[in-house]
N, C-alpha and C positions, 0 to 999 in steps of 0.2 A: 248816300245811301242807305237803302232800307235793311233795318237788321235781318230781315230773312235774307237775302241775299249777302250779307257777311255772314252768318249762321255756315250757308251754305258754301260760302267759300272757305270759309275754318276747315270744312269738314274736307273738303276737295284737298288742300294744304297737307290735314292731320292721313288723308288716309283712309275717310272713315265713312265711305259711303256705302248704303246698304248693300251695294253687291258686294263691294269689299268686304263690309264686316263677314258678311255670311262664306264668302270663299274662304277669310281665314278662320271662322270658327267651324267650318268644314273641314280642312285642312289642319286645323288644331285638335281634333276629333278622333281624322282618319289617324296622325299621327301618335296619338292618345292609346288608339286601339292598338295598331300596331305595337304599340310599344305592350302594352298589357299580353299580348298572346306570343308574346319571347318572351314571357316568365316561365321557370319552370313551374310555379303553382296553378299557372293556365295548362299548360300542358298535362300534368299531373293531374287535374279535373278532366280535360278531357277527355285522355287516357279512360281514366276511371268506369266513366260516362258511355264511353266507347266497349265497356268489357261486358260480357255475361258475367251474370249471378248463375252459375252453375253448382246443385247443391243433391246430393243426396239422397232422396225420400222416399221409402219404400212402406209397400200399403199397411207391412205389419205396423211399422213405426206408427201410421197415420189410425189404426186402430185401438194401438197403446192411448194413445193422446186423445181418442176420443172415450176409451174406458174412464182415462182419468179426469177428462170433461165432464162426463155423465155423474161419476161419483161428487165431483165438487157441485154442480146442478141439482143433487138432491139435497145435498144441505145447505146451502145457498137458498135455497124457494123453502125449505123448514123456516129457517131465520127470518126471510123476509114475510112468510106468512102467519107466522107466530109475535114479529114485531106488531102488524099492519092490523090483525086480528084478533088476539090474544093479549094485549097489552096496553092498553087505551091508557094504564095510568104513567106511560113511558111518553106519551104524546107528546112534542112539545120540546121533550130535553133533548136539548143542541148537540149531545154526544153521542145518544143513541138516534139520531134521525140520521145523523150523518154517516153512522154505523151499516142503518139501512140503507143509505145510497149508498155506498160502497159496495155492500155486499149487491143490489141491482145494478150496478155498473160493470162486477166482476162476474159478475153470469152473463151479462151478453157478451163482455171479453171471452167467458169459458164456451159458449156456444157460438163464435164466431173462429175460433182457431182452428178446430177440426173443417169445418165448414171451408174456410181460407185452403188449410195444405191439399183437402182433395182438390178443391176447383185448380190447384196449382199443379196437382198431379197430373189429373187428365188432362187439363186443357191444351198444354202445348201451346203452341204457334198463335192460338185463338186468345191466349192470356189474357193481354191486353183489351181485345173485344169485348169479351166477357166479364172482366173488371167496368169498364166502361157502363156495359151494358145494366150490368147489376144498379152501381151508383148514378146512372140515369136515373133508375127506374125509383131508388131509394130518393134521390134530390126531387123527382116528382112528388112522391108522394108526400117528403115533408114542405114542398115550395106552396101544395095546395093548402096543406093544415095552417101555415103562418097567411096565405092568403086571408084562407077563411077567419081567422081570428081576429086578423087585423081587421077587418070589414065588421066583425060583433062586436070588435069591443074599442076603446079609445087607446090610440096606438101613436103615436107620430109620424108623420108622412114619409119620411126618410126610413121608417121599416116597412112602410106600407111598399113604396118605388122598390126597394132594395128586395122585399118577397117576389117582387114584378119580376126582377131584373134576373135571379137565382132558377126561376120558371122558365125562363126562354134559355139560360146556359143551357141546363137540364136536358130540357128536350134536345136542344141541339146533340149534346153528351150524347145521348140516348141513339138519336137519327147518323149519328156517325159509327157510332159501336154496332150499329145492326147494319152500313152499308160496310164496314172493315170485316164483319162476321160474316156475312153473305160472299166478299170476295175472295176469303180464304176458303172457299166451301171447294170438293173438288169440282171441277170441270165438264161440261157434257162431251161426249167425244167428238173429236172435229169432222170436220167435212169429208176428209180423205178416209177415214174409217167407214162413215157413213154409205158413203160412193162404193165402198169395199163389201160392205153390208148387200146393198141393192144390187151390187154385181152377182155375189153369190145367190139371190135369191130368184134372180132373173133367168142363171145358169140352169136352175134348176125346172123350170117352165118355159124357156123360150131355146136350150140347145147348151152346147158345150159352155164351158166356162172363163171366160174372158178375162187377161189379167185387167188388172187393174189400173 
């Protein structure tokens, strides 16, 4: 008997044909997922994801936070300008370079917080779509810069591919956000109300009022 026949026969005896293997793996995976879903941890996570994060946020709080952010913006901008343009002798010193980077990062955070709170307060049910739209635009701009620099500079091929993939992802994100944002807008009057309006106009010119 040839070796392939012996191997095939051994597999049949052991119940390890590909179809049976796939069935056993699928059954094991299904049983494992069922066991995970039955745990208290899974139930807690599922419940937490389904709950709404409601919190009270007044326009007065937003104004106060904006004022605090503006005060920090002034002092942080002054520090960045001083280090960049007036302290050439400190350039290259690691401690001061890191401090300047910290000021730049926290300045961006100080600008972002009031804008985010204002969007959350005013967006309502459109919040997810607006955030998707915002990050879609930011991602497209960032991906464009990455692709442009990868073309001008010597960079690994993986980074070029990664930049292109990110561009595609953010374009899709932007289109989806625009779709959901459009679907959340108020709908036009239905045909019933349009017909009612036409009947009212017709009754003015052609005779007595007719019911809808």
